[in-house]
N, CA, C and O atoms as a Tinker XYZ file with bonds, in Angstrom:
   524  protein
     1  N     28.585000   10.055000   50.209000    73     2
     2  CA    29.014000    8.951000   49.382000    64     1     3
     3  C     29.193000    7.723000   50.249000    63     2     4     5
     4  O     29.684000    7.806000   51.375000    81     3
     5  N     28.797000    6.605000   49.723000    73     3     6
     6  CA    28.935000    5.363000   50.470000    64     5     7
     7  C     30.353000    4.845000   50.322000    63     6     8     9
     8  O     31.205000    5.511000   49.734000    81     7
     9  N     30.601000    3.682000   50.845000    73     7    10
    10  CA    31.943000    3.123000   50.831000    64     9    11
    11  C     32.379000    2.616000   49.475000    63    10    12    13
    12  O     33.553000    2.288000   49.306000    81    11
    13  N     31.478000    2.534000   48.489000    73    11    14
    14  CA    31.861000    2.027000   47.180000    64    13    15
    15  C     32.343000    3.156000   46.294000    63    14    16    17
    16  O     31.880000    4.291000   46.396000    81    15
    17  N     33.280000    2.824000   45.425000    73    15    18
    18  CA    33.760000    3.813000   44.461000    64    17    19
    19  C     33.562000    3.254000   43.066000    63    18    20    21
    20  O     33.667000    2.046000   42.852000    81    19
    21  N     33.280000    4.121000   42.129000    73    19    22
    22  CA    33.120000    3.695000   40.745000    64    21    23
    23  C     34.424000    3.889000   40.007000    63    22    24    25
    24  O     35.325000    4.583000   40.477000    81    23
    25  N     34.515000    3.264000   38.838000    73    23    26
    26  CA    35.719000    3.401000   38.022000    64    25    27
    27  C     35.903000    4.851000   37.590000    63    26    28    29
    28  O     37.029000    5.345000   37.533000    81    27
    29  N     34.799000    5.535000   37.286000    73    27    30
    30  CA    34.883000    6.932000   36.848000    64    29    31
    31  C     35.380000    7.825000   37.975000    63    30    32    33
    32  O     36.133000    8.769000   37.736000    81    31
    33  N     34.963000    7.529000   39.205000    73    31    34
    34  CA    35.388000    8.341000   40.337000    64    33    35
    35  C     36.880000    8.167000   40.610000    63    34    36    37
    36  O     37.526000    9.077000   41.130000    81    35
    37  N     37.426000    7.005000   40.262000    73    35    38
    38  CA    38.849000    6.744000   40.468000    64    37    39
    39  C     39.696000    7.248000   39.312000    63    38    40    41
    40  O     40.923000    7.154000   39.358000    81    39
    41  N     39.062000    7.779000   38.280000    73    39    42
    42  CA    39.807000    8.273000   37.137000    64    41    43
    43  C     40.161000    7.196000   36.134000    63    42    44    45
    44  O     40.926000    7.460000   35.206000    81    43
    45  N     39.635000    5.997000   36.286000    73    43    46
    46  CA    39.890000    4.908000   35.355000    64    45    47
    47  C     38.722000    4.803000   34.387000    63    46    48    49
    48  O     37.585000    5.082000   34.765000    81    47
    49  N     38.982000    4.403000   33.132000    73    47    50
    50  CA    37.879000    4.222000   32.196000    64    49    51
    51  C     37.021000    3.030000   32.618000    63    50    52    53
    52  O     37.543000    2.018000   33.087000    81    51
    53  N     35.730000    3.152000   32.451000    73    51    54
    54  CA    34.822000    2.068000   32.802000    64    53    55
    55  C     35.013000    0.908000   31.832000    63    54    56    57
    56  O     35.227000    1.132000   30.641000    81    55
    57  N     34.939000   -0.316000   32.317000    73    55    58
    58  CA    35.061000   -1.502000   31.483000    64    57    59
    59  C     33.693000   -1.816000   30.907000    63    58    60    61
    60  O     32.735000   -2.029000   31.649000    81    59
    61  N     33.601000   -1.845000   29.595000    73    59    62
    62  CA    32.355000   -2.147000   28.914000    64    61    63
    63  C     32.629000   -3.258000   27.918000    63    62    64    65
    64  O     33.635000   -3.227000   27.210000    81    63
    65  N     31.747000   -4.232000   27.859000    73    63    66
    66  CA    31.923000   -5.337000   26.934000    64    65    67
    67  C     31.760000   -4.853000   25.500000    63    66    68    69
    68  O     30.899000   -4.017000   25.225000    81    67
    69  N     32.585000   -5.374000   24.571000    73    67    70
    70  CA    32.476000   -4.954000   23.172000    64    69    71
    71  C     31.070000   -5.155000   22.610000    63    70    72    73
    72  O     30.614000   -4.376000   21.774000    81    71
    73  N     30.388000   -6.200000   23.070000    73    71    74
    74  CA    29.031000   -6.474000   22.607000    64    73    75
    75  C     28.117000   -5.286000   22.878000    63    74    76    77
    76  O     27.273000   -4.949000   22.047000    81    75
    77  N     28.278000   -4.655000   24.029000    73    75    78
    78  CA    27.405000   -3.532000   24.360000    64    77    79
    79  C     27.804000   -2.264000   23.601000    63    78    80    81
    80  O     26.956000   -1.407000   23.353000    81    79
    81  N     29.077000   -2.132000   23.231000    73    79    82
    82  CA    29.504000   -0.971000   22.449000    64    81    83
    83  C     28.896000   -0.987000   21.054000    63    82    84    85
    84  O     28.547000    0.063000   20.514000    81    83
    85  N     28.770000   -2.170000   20.471000    73    83    86
    86  CA    28.268000   -2.285000   19.105000    64    85    87
    87  C     26.799000   -2.668000   19.075000    63    86    88    89
    88  O     26.236000   -2.835000   17.993000    81    87
    89  N     26.162000   -2.813000   20.229000    73    87    90
    90  CA    24.753000   -3.203000   20.260000    64    89    91
    91  C     24.545000   -4.623000   19.766000    63    90    92    93
    92  O     23.439000   -4.987000   19.367000    81    91
    93  N     25.589000   -5.419000   19.790000    73    91    94
    94  CA    25.487000   -6.804000   19.348000    64    93    95
    95  C     25.529000   -6.950000   17.839000    63    94    96    97
    96  O     25.318000   -8.047000   17.321000    81    95
    97  N     25.794000   -5.876000   17.127000    73    95    98
    98  CA    25.805000   -5.935000   15.667000    64    97    99
    99  C     27.028000   -6.718000   15.208000    63    98   100   101
   100  O     28.124000   -6.531000   15.735000    81    99
   101  N     26.839000   -7.591000   14.231000    73    99   102
   102  CA    27.984000   -8.351000   13.721000    64   101   103
   103  C     28.851000   -7.496000   12.818000    63   102   104   105
   104  O     28.459000   -6.403000   12.409000    81   103
   105  N     30.012000   -7.997000   12.518000    73   103   106
   106  CA    30.903000   -7.300000   11.593000    64   105   107
   107  C     30.270000   -7.284000   10.209000    63   106   108   109
   108  O     29.547000   -8.206000    9.832000    81   107
   109  N     30.543000   -6.258000    9.483000    73   107   110
   110  CA    30.035000   -6.107000    8.122000    64   109   111
   111  C     30.885000   -6.941000    7.162000    63   110   112   113
   112  O     31.891000   -7.532000    7.554000    81   111
   113  N     30.467000   -6.976000    5.918000    73   111   114
   114  CA    31.178000   -7.756000    4.905000    64   113   115
   115  C     32.573000   -7.214000    4.620000    63   114   116   117
   116  O     33.491000   -7.986000    4.342000    81   115
   117  N     32.738000   -5.918000    4.684000    73   115   118
   118  CA    34.019000   -5.294000    4.365000    64   117   119
   119  C     34.983000   -5.461000    5.532000    63   118   120   121
   120  O     34.618000   -5.268000    6.692000    81   119
   121  N     36.206000   -5.820000    5.209000    73   119   122
   122  CA    37.219000   -5.999000    6.241000    64   121   123
   123  C     38.057000   -4.744000    6.346000    63   122   124   125
   124  O     38.581000   -4.255000    5.345000    81   123
   125  N     38.184000   -4.225000    7.543000    73   123   126
   126  CA    39.048000   -3.075000    7.787000    64   125   127
   127  C     40.348000   -3.585000    8.393000    63   126   128   129
   128  O     40.355000   -4.158000    9.482000    81   127
   129  N     41.429000   -3.376000    7.690000    73   127   130
   130  CA    42.731000   -3.768000    8.204000    64   129   131
   131  C     43.187000   -2.753000    9.241000    63   130   132   133
   132  O     42.697000   -1.624000    9.257000    81   131
   133  N     44.106000   -3.137000   10.097000    73   131   134
   134  CA    44.563000   -2.236000   11.151000    64   133   135
   135  C     45.257000   -1.004000   10.587000    63   134   136   137
   136  O     45.272000    0.046000   11.231000    81   135
   137  N     45.836000   -1.118000    9.383000    73   135   138
   138  CA    46.535000    0.017000    8.799000    64   137   139
   139  C     45.646000    0.881000    7.897000    63   138   140   141
   140  O     46.123000    1.851000    7.309000    81   139
   141  N     44.364000    0.535000    7.785000    73   139   142
   142  CA    43.438000    1.313000    6.965000    64   141   143
   143  C     43.245000    2.699000    7.568000    63   142   144   145
   144  O     43.038000    2.834000    8.774000    81   143
   145  N     43.313000    3.731000    6.723000    73   143   146
   146  CA    43.153000    5.102000    7.191000    64   145   147
   147  C     41.701000    5.539000    7.126000    63   146   148   149
   148  O     40.947000    5.132000    6.243000    81   147
   149  N     41.323000    6.388000    8.093000    73   147   150
   150  CA    39.956000    6.884000    8.216000    64   149   151
   151  C     40.020000    8.380000    8.478000    63   150   152   153
   152  O     40.886000    8.847000    9.217000    81   151
   153  N     39.096000    9.142000    7.866000    73   151   154
   154  CA    39.017000   10.584000    8.096000    64   153   155
   155  C     37.557000   10.971000    8.263000    63   154   156   157
   156  O     36.681000   10.388000    7.624000    81   155
   157  N     37.291000   11.950000    9.119000    73   155   158
   158  CA    35.932000   12.438000    9.349000    64   157   159
   159  C     35.468000   13.256000    8.157000    63   158   160   161
   160  O     36.267000   13.894000    7.471000    81   159
   161  N     34.155000   13.225000    7.922000    73   159   162
   162  CA    33.528000   14.018000    6.877000    64   161   163
   163  C     32.498000   14.940000    7.494000    63   162   164   165
   164  O     31.935000   14.629000    8.544000    81   163
   165  N     32.243000   16.074000    6.854000    73   163   166
   166  CA    31.155000   16.951000    7.285000    64   165   167
   167  C     29.832000   16.333000    6.881000    63   166   168   169
   168  O     29.806000   15.277000    6.249000    81   167
   169  N     28.743000   16.974000    7.236000    73   167   170
   170  CA    27.400000   16.455000    6.990000    64   169   171
   171  C     27.124000   16.190000    5.514000    63   170   172   173
   172  O     26.353000   15.286000    5.193000    81   171
   173  N     27.728000   16.949000    4.613000    73   171   174
   174  CA    27.471000   16.760000    3.189000    64   173   175
   175  C     28.444000   15.794000    2.532000    63   174   176   177
   176  O     28.446000   15.656000    1.309000    81   175
   177  N     29.281000   15.117000    3.335000    73   175   178
   178  CA    30.205000   14.123000    2.803000    64   177   179
   179  C     31.513000   14.696000    2.314000    63   178   180   181
   180  O     32.239000   14.029000    1.577000    81   179
   181  N     31.835000   15.924000    2.707000    73   179   182
   182  CA    33.090000   16.533000    2.311000    64   181   183
   183  C     34.046000   16.533000    3.489000    63   182   184   185
   184  O     33.666000   16.198000    4.611000    81   183
   185  N     35.261000   16.902000    3.232000    73   183   186
   186  CA    36.248000   16.990000    4.303000    64   185   187
   187  C     35.824000   18.071000    5.291000    63   186   188   189
   188  O     35.139000   19.014000    4.893000    81   187
   189  N     36.204000   17.971000    6.558000    73   187   190
   190  CA    35.802000   18.954000    7.558000    64   189   191
   191  C     36.169000   20.375000    7.150000    63   190   192   193
   192  O     37.263000   20.636000    6.650000    81   191
   193  N     35.221000   21.290000    7.379000    73   191   194
   194  CA    35.453000   22.702000    7.114000    64   193   195
   195  C     35.184000   23.128000    5.684000    63   194   196   197
   196  O     35.308000   24.310000    5.363000    81   195
   197  N     34.806000   22.166000    4.791000    73   195   198
   198  CA    34.572000   22.546000    3.409000    64   197   199
   199  C     33.117000   22.470000    3.008000    63   198   200   201
   200  O     32.781000   22.819000    1.876000    81   199
   201  N     32.237000   22.027000    3.896000    73   199   202
   202  CA    30.822000   21.884000    3.564000    64   201   203
   203  C     29.973000   22.977000    4.168000    63   202   204   205
   204  O     30.447000   23.718000    5.029000    81   203
   205  N     28.701000   23.101000    3.731000    73   203   206
   206  CA    27.842000   24.175000    4.212000    64   205   207
   207  C     27.332000   24.013000    5.626000    63   206   208   209
   208  O     26.993000   25.012000    6.262000    81   207
   209  N     27.261000   22.796000    6.147000    73   207   210
   210  CA    26.769000   22.640000    7.513000    64   209   211
   211  C     26.156000   21.287000    7.735000    63   210   212   213
   212  O     26.152000   20.442000    6.839000    81   211
   213  N     25.632000   21.074000    8.936000    73   211   214
   214  CA    25.083000   19.771000    9.307000    64   213   215
   215  C     23.680000   19.585000    8.758000    63   214   216   217
   216  O     22.885000   20.523000    8.705000    81   215
   217  N     23.397000   18.371000    8.356000    73   215   218
   218  CA    22.061000   18.022000    7.883000    64   217   219
   219  C     21.329000   17.243000    8.948000    63   218   220   221
   220  O     21.761000   17.186000   10.099000    81   219
   221  N     20.220000   16.644000    8.562000    73   219   222
   222  CA    19.457000   15.860000    9.528000    64   221   223
   223  C     19.840000   14.397000    9.365000    63   222   224   225
   224  O     19.372000   13.722000    8.448000    81   223
   225  N     20.690000   13.912000   10.258000    73   223   226
   226  CA    21.132000   12.529000   10.230000    64   225   227
   227  C     20.870000   11.914000   11.583000    63   226   228   229
   228  O     20.708000   12.622000   12.576000    81   227
   229  N     20.828000   10.580000   11.622000    73   227   230
   230  CA    20.586000    9.930000   12.909000    64   229   231
   231  C     21.694000   10.227000   13.907000    63   230   232   233
   232  O     22.854000   10.411000   13.538000    81   231
   233  N     21.316000   10.268000   15.168000    73   231   234
   234  CA    22.306000   10.495000   16.231000    64   233   235
   235  C     23.216000    9.295000   16.336000    63   234   236   237
   236  O     22.839000    8.175000   15.990000    81   235
   237  N     24.409000    9.539000   16.815000    73   235   238
   238  CA    25.358000    8.447000   16.985000    64   237   239
   239  C     25.681000    8.311000   18.467000    63   238   240   241
   240  O     25.597000    9.281000   19.221000    81   239
   241  N     26.055000    7.093000   18.882000    73   239   242
   242  CA    26.393000    6.881000   20.299000    64   241   243
   243  C     27.666000    7.637000   20.665000    63   242   244   245
   244  O     28.411000    8.064000   19.784000    81   243
   245  N     27.914000    7.802000   21.955000    73   243   246
   246  CA    29.117000    8.537000   22.393000    64   245   247
   247  C     30.410000    7.950000   21.835000    63   246   248   249
   248  O     31.336000    8.696000   21.517000    81   247
   249  N     30.487000    6.633000   21.711000    73   247   250
   250  CA    31.694000    6.008000   21.167000    64   249   251
   251  C     31.896000    6.419000   19.707000    63   250   252   253
   252  O     33.017000    6.689000   19.275000    81   251
   253  N     30.806000    6.461000   18.965000    73   251   254
   254  CA    30.880000    6.898000   17.568000    64   253   255
   255  C     31.284000    8.354000   17.456000    63   254   256   257
   256  O     32.062000    8.722000   16.576000    81   255
   257  N     30.753000    9.186000   18.349000    73   255   258
   258  CA    31.112000   10.608000   18.361000    64   257   259
   259  C     32.604000   10.779000   18.661000    63   258   260   261
   260  O     33.274000   11.622000   18.065000    81   259
   261  N     33.114000    9.967000   19.595000    73   259   262
   262  CA    34.537000   10.029000   19.932000    64   261   263
   263  C     35.396000    9.637000   18.733000    63   262   264   265
   264  O     36.447000   10.233000   18.498000    81   263
   265  N     34.953000    8.641000   17.980000    73   263   266
   266  CA    35.687000    8.224000   16.782000    64   265   267
   267  C     35.700000    9.350000   15.754000    63   266   268   269
   268  O     36.746000    9.667000   15.187000    81   267
   269  N     34.537000    9.954000   15.514000    73   267   270
   270  CA    34.460000   11.052000   14.542000    64   269   271
   271  C     35.353000   12.208000   14.975000    63   270   272   273
   272  O     36.049000   12.798000   14.149000    81   271
   273  N     35.337000   12.535000   16.264000    73   271   274
   274  CA    36.180000   13.625000   16.766000    64   273   275
   275  C     37.667000   13.336000   16.554000    63   274   276   277
   276  O     38.430000   14.235000   16.199000    81   275
   277  N     38.076000   12.089000   16.769000    73   275   278
   278  CA    39.477000   11.714000   16.555000    64   277   279
   279  C     39.860000   11.770000   15.081000    63   278   280   281
   280  O     41.002000   12.078000   14.740000    81   279
   281  N     38.907000   11.475000   14.219000    73   279   282
   282  CA    39.199000   11.342000   12.794000    64   281   283
   283  C     39.194000   12.662000   12.043000    63   282   284   285
   284  O     39.258000   12.667000   10.813000    81   283
   285  N     39.118000   13.793000   12.758000    73   283   286
   286  CA    39.265000   15.070000   12.063000    64   285   287
   287  C     40.698000   15.201000   11.548000    63   286   288   289
   288  O     41.003000   16.041000   10.701000    81   287
   289  N     41.546000   14.359000   12.078000    73   287   290
   290  CA    42.906000   14.188000   11.561000    64   289   291
   291  C     42.966000   12.752000   11.066000    63   290   292   293
   292  O     42.428000   11.856000   11.717000    81   291
   293  N     43.601000   12.515000    9.942000    73   291   294
   294  CA    43.692000   11.185000    9.360000    64   293   295
   295  C     44.285000   10.212000   10.377000    63   294   296   297
   296  O     45.364000   10.452000   10.919000    81   295
   297  N     43.576000    9.117000   10.630000    73   295   298
   298  CA    44.023000    8.120000   11.614000    64   297   299
   299  C     43.879000    6.713000   11.032000    63   298   300   301
   300  O     43.083000    6.478000   10.123000    81   299
   301  N     44.658000    5.795000   11.570000    73   299   302
   302  CA    44.506000    4.392000   11.187000    64   301   303
   303  C     43.523000    3.725000   12.150000    63   302   304   305
   304  O     43.266000    4.229000   13.244000    81   303
   305  N     42.988000    2.599000   11.729000    73   303   306
   306  CA    42.037000    1.857000   12.566000    64   305   307
   307  C     42.695000    1.472000   13.887000    63   306   308   309
   308  O     42.084000    1.603000   14.948000    81   307
   309  N     43.929000    1.002000   13.827000    73   307   310
   310  CA    44.643000    0.610000   15.051000    64   309   311
   311  C     44.857000    1.794000   15.972000    63   310   312   313
   312  O     44.726000    1.673000   17.190000    81   311
   313  N     45.187000    2.940000   15.394000    73   311   314
   314  CA    45.424000    4.138000   16.194000    64   313   315
   315  C     44.143000    4.576000   16.912000    63   314   316   317
   316  O     44.186000    4.972000   18.077000    81   315
   317  N     43.018000    4.505000   16.221000    73   315   318
   318  CA    41.729000    4.873000   16.830000    64   317   319
   319  C     41.430000    3.964000   18.008000    63   318   320   321
   320  O     41.066000    4.433000   19.086000    81   319
   321  N     41.584000    2.653000   17.799000    73   319   322
   322  CA    41.309000    1.689000   18.871000    64   321   323
   323  C     42.226000    1.937000   20.066000    63   322   324   325
   324  O     41.781000    1.875000   21.213000    81   323
   325  N     43.491000    2.213000   19.807000    73   323   326
   326  CA    44.445000    2.429000   20.901000    64   325   327
   327  C     44.147000    3.719000   21.657000    63   326   328   329
   328  O     44.147000    3.732000   22.888000    81   327
   329  N     43.894000    4.796000   20.931000    73   327   330
   330  CA    43.642000    6.077000   21.592000    64   329   331
   331  C     42.357000    6.072000   22.417000    63   330   332   333
   332  O     42.284000    6.716000   23.464000    81   331
   333  N     41.342000    5.343000   21.942000    73   331   334
   334  CA    40.075000    5.279000   22.672000    64   333   335
   335  C     40.023000    4.116000   23.661000    63   334   336   337
   336  O     39.060000    3.966000   24.414000    81   335
   337  N     41.070000    3.302000   23.646000    73   335   338
   338  CA    41.132000    2.118000   24.523000    64   337   339
   339  C     39.890000    1.247000   24.355000    63   338   340   341
   340  O     39.266000    0.812000   25.324000    81   339
   341  N     39.559000    1.013000   23.092000    73   339   342
   342  CA    38.418000    0.172000   22.735000    64   341   343
   343  C     38.912000   -1.052000   21.980000    63   342   344   345
   344  O     39.945000   -0.985000   21.314000    81   343
   345  N     38.198000   -2.166000   22.069000    73   343   346
   346  CA    38.599000   -3.363000   21.318000    64   345   347
   347  C     38.575000   -3.097000   19.811000    63   346   348   349
   348  O     37.697000   -2.399000   19.304000    81   347
   349  N     39.541000   -3.660000   19.115000    73   347   350
   350  CA    39.680000   -3.444000   17.681000    64   349   351
   351  C     38.420000   -3.867000   16.922000    63   350   352   353
   352  O     37.993000   -3.172000   16.001000    81   351
   353  N     37.831000   -4.984000   17.295000    73   351   354
   354  CA    36.626000   -5.454000   16.617000    64   353   355
   355  C     35.459000   -4.489000   16.756000    63   354   356   357
   356  O     34.721000   -4.259000   15.798000    81   355
   357  N     35.292000   -3.924000   17.946000    73   355   358
   358  CA    34.217000   -2.962000   18.172000    64   357   359
   359  C     34.453000   -1.688000   17.359000    63   358   360   361
   360  O     33.511000   -1.122000   16.805000    81   359
   361  N     35.702000   -1.238000   17.288000    73   359   362
   362  CA    36.030000   -0.045000   16.510000    64   361   363
   363  C     35.748000   -0.289000   15.031000    63   362   364   365
   364  O     35.233000    0.590000   14.339000    81   363
   365  N     36.084000   -1.477000   14.550000    73   363   366
   366  CA    35.813000   -1.804000   13.141000    64   365   367
   367  C     34.327000   -1.732000   12.834000    63   366   368   369
   368  O     33.932000   -1.156000   11.820000    81   367
   369  N     33.501000   -2.307000   13.692000    73   367   370
   370  CA    32.052000   -2.284000   13.481000    64   369   371
   371  C     31.532000   -0.852000   13.484000    63   370   372   373
   372  O     30.760000   -0.462000   12.608000    81   371
   373  N     31.959000   -0.072000   14.471000    73   371   374
   374  CA    31.507000    1.320000   14.560000    64   373   375
   375  C     31.986000    2.147000   13.363000    63   374   376   377
   376  O     31.237000    2.978000   12.848000    81   375
   377  N     33.214000    1.929000   12.920000    73   375   378
   378  CA    33.721000    2.660000   11.763000    64   377   379
   379  C     32.933000    2.354000   10.506000    63   378   380   381
   380  O     32.640000    3.259000    9.723000    81   379
   381  N     32.587000    1.097000   10.301000    73   379   382
   382  CA    31.809000    0.738000    9.115000    64   381   383
   383  C     30.419000    1.371000    9.158000    63   382   384   385
   384  O     29.898000    1.796000    8.127000    81   383
   385  N     29.823000    1.433000   10.338000    73   383   386
   386  CA    28.519000    2.090000   10.464000    64   385   387
   387  C     28.633000    3.588000   10.203000    63   386   388   389
   388  O     27.786000    4.169000    9.525000    81   387
   389  N     29.670000    4.206000   10.739000    73   387   390
   390  CA    29.886000    5.636000   10.513000    64   389   391
   391  C     30.144000    5.915000    9.032000    63   390   392   393
   392  O     29.713000    6.945000    8.514000    81   391
   393  N     30.837000    5.014000    8.352000    73   391   394
   394  CA    31.082000    5.178000    6.918000    64   393   395
   395  C     29.777000    5.068000    6.137000    63   394   396   397
   396  O     29.553000    5.820000    5.188000    81   395
   397  N     28.911000    4.127000    6.536000    73   395   398
   398  CA    27.608000    3.984000    5.877000    64   397   399
   399  C     26.747000    5.231000    6.064000    63   398   400   401
   400  O     25.967000    5.587000    5.180000    81   399
   401  N     26.885000    5.886000    7.201000    73   399   402
   402  CA    26.122000    7.103000    7.487000    64   401   403
   403  C     26.750000    8.339000    6.849000    63   402   404   405
   404  O     26.162000    9.419000    6.895000    81   403
   405  N     27.929000    8.197000    6.257000    73   403   406
   406  CA    28.605000    9.323000    5.634000    64   405   407
   407  C     29.302000   10.235000    6.622000    63   406   408   409
   408  O     29.532000   11.407000    6.324000    81   407
   409  N     29.642000    9.721000    7.789000    73   407   410
   410  CA    30.328000   10.538000    8.798000    64   409   411
   411  C     31.844000   10.416000    8.713000    63   410   412   413
   412  O     32.561000   11.336000    9.106000    81   411
   413  N     32.336000    9.295000    8.206000    73   411   414
   414  CA    33.767000    9.108000    8.017000    64   413   415
   415  C     34.015000    8.522000    6.630000    63   414   416   417
   416  O     33.138000    7.893000    6.036000    81   415
   417  N     35.213000    8.741000    6.135000    73   415   418
   418  CA    35.624000    8.132000    4.876000    64   417   419
   419  C     36.698000    7.119000    5.176000    63   418   420   421
   420  O     37.663000    7.412000    5.882000    81   419
   421  N     36.533000    5.927000    4.639000    73   419   422
   422  CA    37.507000    4.855000    4.809000    64   421   423
   423  C     38.324000    4.769000    3.528000    63   422   424   425
   424  O     37.770000    4.571000    2.447000    81   423
   425  N     39.634000    4.916000    3.647000    73   423   426
   426  CA    40.520000    4.863000    2.492000    64   425   427
   427  C     40.975000    3.430000    2.287000    63   426   428   429
   428  O     41.471000    2.784000    3.209000    81   427
   429  N     40.799000    2.941000    1.065000    73   427   430
   430  CA    41.211000    1.575000    0.763000    64   429   431
   431  C     42.716000    1.437000    0.880000    63   430   432   433
   432  O     43.472000    2.341000    0.525000    81   431
   433  N     43.134000    0.283000    1.387000    73   431   434
   434  CA    44.552000   -0.016000    1.518000    64   433   435
   435  C     44.976000   -0.772000    0.270000    63   434   436   437
   436  O     44.460000   -1.855000   -0.008000    81   435
   437  N     45.899000   -0.218000   -0.473000    73   435   438
   438  CA    46.357000   -0.852000   -1.711000    64   437   439
   439  C     47.402000   -1.913000   -1.389000    63   438   440   441
   440  O     48.435000   -1.621000   -0.788000    81   439
   441  N     47.123000   -3.129000   -1.791000    73   439   442
   442  CA    48.069000   -4.232000   -1.628000    64   441   443
   443  C     48.241000   -4.891000   -2.987000    63   442   444   445
   444  O     47.776000   -6.009000   -3.208000    81   443
   445  N     48.909000   -4.194000   -3.892000    73   443   446
   446  CA    49.037000   -4.671000   -5.265000    64   445   447
   447  C     49.972000   -5.850000   -5.405000    63   446   448   449
   448  O     49.546000   -6.914000   -5.853000    81   447
   449  N     51.235000   -5.698000   -5.038000    73   447   450
   450  CA    52.236000   -6.726000   -5.307000    64   449   451
   451  C     52.396000   -7.722000   -4.166000    63   450   452   453
   452  O     53.055000   -8.749000   -4.332000    81   451
   453  N     51.823000   -7.444000   -3.047000    73   451   454
   454  CA    52.020000   -8.314000   -1.897000    64   453   455
   455  C     53.289000   -8.000000   -1.133000    63   454   456   457
   456  O     53.568000   -8.613000   -0.103000    81   455
   457  N     54.062000   -7.041000   -1.638000    73   455   458
   458  CA    55.293000   -6.619000   -0.976000    64   457   459
   459  C     55.106000   -5.200000   -0.465000    63   458   460   461
   460  O     54.411000   -4.407000   -1.100000    81   459
   461  N     55.708000   -4.865000    0.663000    73   459   462
   462  CA    55.575000   -3.500000    1.175000    64   461   463
   463  C     56.288000   -2.494000    0.270000    63   462   464   465
   464  O     57.303000   -2.808000   -0.352000    81   463
   465  N     55.751000   -1.308000    0.212000    73   463   466
   466  CA    56.331000   -0.227000   -0.575000    64   465   467
   467  C     57.613000    0.258000    0.108000    63   466   468   469
   468  O     57.611000    0.550000    1.304000    81   467
   469  N     58.690000    0.340000   -0.646000    73   467   470
   470  CA    59.986000    0.731000   -0.084000    64   469   471
   471  C     59.946000    2.144000    0.495000    63   470   472   473
   472  O     60.505000    2.395000    1.563000    81   471
   473  N     59.288000    3.065000   -0.204000    73   471   474
   474  CA    59.208000    4.447000    0.274000    64   473   475
   475  C     58.466000    4.512000    1.607000    63   474   476   477
   476  O     58.858000    5.254000    2.508000    81   475
   477  N     57.397000    3.733000    1.726000    73   475   478
   478  CA    56.652000    3.700000    2.984000    64   477   479
   479  C     57.525000    3.163000    4.112000    63   478   480   481
   480  O     57.537000    3.724000    5.208000    81   479
   481  N     58.249000    2.090000    3.852000    73   479   482
   482  CA    59.117000    1.513000    4.877000    64   481   483
   483  C     60.202000    2.496000    5.310000    63   482   484   485
   484  O     60.543000    2.569000    6.491000    81   483
   485  N     60.741000    3.248000    4.358000    73   483   486
   486  CA    61.761000    4.233000    4.704000    64   485   487
   487  C     61.185000    5.371000    5.543000    63   486   488   489
   488  O     61.853000    5.869000    6.449000    81   487
   489  N     59.937000    5.790000    5.250000    73   487   490
   490  CA    59.297000    6.836000    6.059000    64   489   491
   491  C     59.037000    6.343000    7.486000    63   490   492   493
   492  O     59.236000    7.078000    8.453000    81   491
   493  N     58.595000    5.098000    7.599000    73   491   494
   494  CA    58.361000    4.513000    8.922000    64   493   495
   495  C     59.668000    4.416000    9.690000    63   494   496   497
   496  O     59.730000    4.758000   10.871000    81   495
   497  N     60.704000    3.953000    9.021000    73   495   498
   498  CA    62.014000    3.831000    9.659000    64   497   499
   499  C     62.519000    5.194000   10.125000    63   498   500   501
   500  O     63.051000    5.308000   11.229000    81   499
   501  N     62.364000    6.209000    9.313000    73   499   502
   502  CA    62.787000    7.549000    9.698000    64   501   503
   503  C     61.995000    8.084000   10.889000    63   502   504   505
   504  O     62.553000    8.727000   11.777000    81   503
   505  N     60.698000    7.815000   10.899000    73   503   506
   506  CA    59.857000    8.263000   12.018000    64   505   507
   507  C     60.250000    7.538000   13.302000    63   506   508   509
   508  O     60.264000    8.147000   14.372000    81   507
   509  N     60.567000    6.256000   13.212000    73   507   510
   510  CA    60.978000    5.501000   14.387000    64   509   511
   511  C     62.319000    6.013000   14.931000    63   510   512   513
   512  O     62.520000    6.069000   16.144000    81   511
   513  N     63.209000    6.375000   14.050000    73   511   514
   514  CA    64.506000    6.900000   14.494000    64   513   515
   515  C     64.337000    8.241000   15.222000    63   514   516   517
   516  O     65.060000    8.538000   16.174000    81   515
   517  N     63.369000    9.048000   14.757000    73   515   518
   518  CA    63.140000   10.348000   15.404000    64   517   519
   519  C     62.529000   10.205000   16.790000    63   518   520   521
   520  O     62.608000   11.126000   17.603000    81   519
   521  N     61.924000    9.062000   17.063000    73   519   522
   522  CA    61.360000    8.842000   18.410000    64   521   523
   523  C     62.483000    8.676000   19.372000    63   522   524
   524  O     62.250000    8.480000   20.565000    81   523
């Protein structure tokens, strides 16, 4: 080995520009809020473990595969970006592409009255107290 070390050799994640993660693709028309929930789907568009098996679909980049792997448990957009240490904008673009391919399901965020739901706030408060 020469005198240079790479980020991977040091145990640090490699720095990659968001443009290269998304292939330069712009954001889609649909806006994903940070609190929007996402879940992985099997090849037939069902929840994991309930479908017959994988079909013939286009391959996805490693970042997309990592997102799908994380989403086998219901996750928020912000949580995915934080856990993968990826920029929020890049995660949004990748999630929308994965949703178009039928690999993940994006749950709409209901904002009916413009006010937060009291039950939700109480659950969040209780979870914060348990930390």
